[in-house]
N, C-alpha and C positions, 0 to 999 in steps of 0.2 A: 580898128584894132579891137574895140569892144565887141563888135560882131564876130570877129574871128575867135576871140576868147570864148564868147558865148557858144559858138558852134562847137568848139573843141570840148568844152564842159558838157554840152548836151550829148555829143557823140560818146564821150567817155562815160557819162552816167548811164546811157542806154547799154553800152557794152558791159558795164559792171552789173547792171541789173539782169541782162541776159545771161551772164555767166553764173549767176546765183540760181537760176531755175534749175529744177531737178530734171535731168534727161533720161530718167528711167522710163522705159516703155511699159505700159500696162497691158498685160494680157490676162485673160480670166482663167488661165489653167494653173497658175503658180499659187501656192498657199501663202497666206499672210502669217507672220509670226509676231506675237505680242510679247515684249520684254519688259520687265520692271514690275514694281509694285507701288503701294501708296507712298512709300518713303522716297524711292528714287524717281518716280515719274514713269510714264508709260512710253515706250519706244516701239517703233514697228520696223520690221524688216520684211522685204518682199523679193523674192527670187534672188537671194544672195546680196541684195543691196540694203545696207543699214540706213536708218534714219530717213525713210521715205517721207515725202511731204504728206501731212495729215489730211490736206484737202483731197489728194488722190485716193488715200485709203477710204476716206468717207464716201467718195463717189463710187468706189468699188464695192463697199459694203451695203449700198442702197440696192440690194437685189430683190427685195419684197418689202411689203408693208411692215411685217413684224421686225425685220432688221432696222428699218427706218425708225420705228418706235423705240427700239433698244438703244439706237445711236442718240436720239433726242433725249431719252431718259439719262443716258450716261453723261451727256453734255450738260444737262440741267444740274445733275447731282454734282458734277465737277465744279460748275460755276458757283452753286450755293456753298459747296465745301470751301472753296477758295475765299469767298466773301466772309463766311463766318470765321474762318481762320484768321484773316487779316483784321477783322473787327475785334476778335478775341485777343490777338496779339497787341493791338493798340490799347485795349483796356488794361491788360496785364502790365504792359510797358508804362503807361501813364500811372497806374497805381504804384508800381515799384519806384518810379521816378519821384513821386511825392513822398514816399517813405525814405529814399536815399537823400533827398533834399531837406530832411529834418522837418517836413511838414506832417500834417495829419495823415496816417496810413488809411487809405480807403479800402477797407476790406471788401465790401460788397462789389466794388468795381473789379478787383482782382479776382474774386470768386466767379463773378459773371463772365469775365474774360476767359478764365480757365474753363468754364462750362462751355463756352462757345468753341473753344479749341477742341474740347472733347467731343462736341457734336460734329465738328468738321471731319474727324477721323473716320467714323463710319459711313459718312457720305462719300468720302473719297474712296473707301473700299467698295461701296456700292457702284460708283462710277467705273472702277476697274473691272468689277465682276460683270457688269453690263457690256462693256467692251469686249471682254473675253467671250461672252455668249455670242455676240455679233460676229466676231471673228471666227468662232467655232462653226456657227451657221454657214458663214461664207466658205469655209474650207470643206465642208461636207457637201456642198452643192456642186 
């Protein structure tokens, strides 16, 4: 009985994972469209299909060395932006929590957290602009 349940769960999980894969066929003659901004996030559409898997978009955009460099720079800026935003949010939240719990208000912690959040915004904008350049280069080739 245990083997039967295991086999059913294994087959079910395989089918569930298979159903979640993107079945969009990639051909190199359709343009990629970039939607969104630093507030909403970036979404891609390709050939009428919305929310195409980012891994497929990255493989499509690796057409030459310059696009590969743009993609790496965009990914690095996005990663650093997210890390600084999270750390800044933790600093601001911890500082405000100490103020609301009638403890000493830690002004340097709140100010440094706000500064980190402020630094993350231009980095996120840089990431979006690099991705737009890479998509523009792909669409013109």
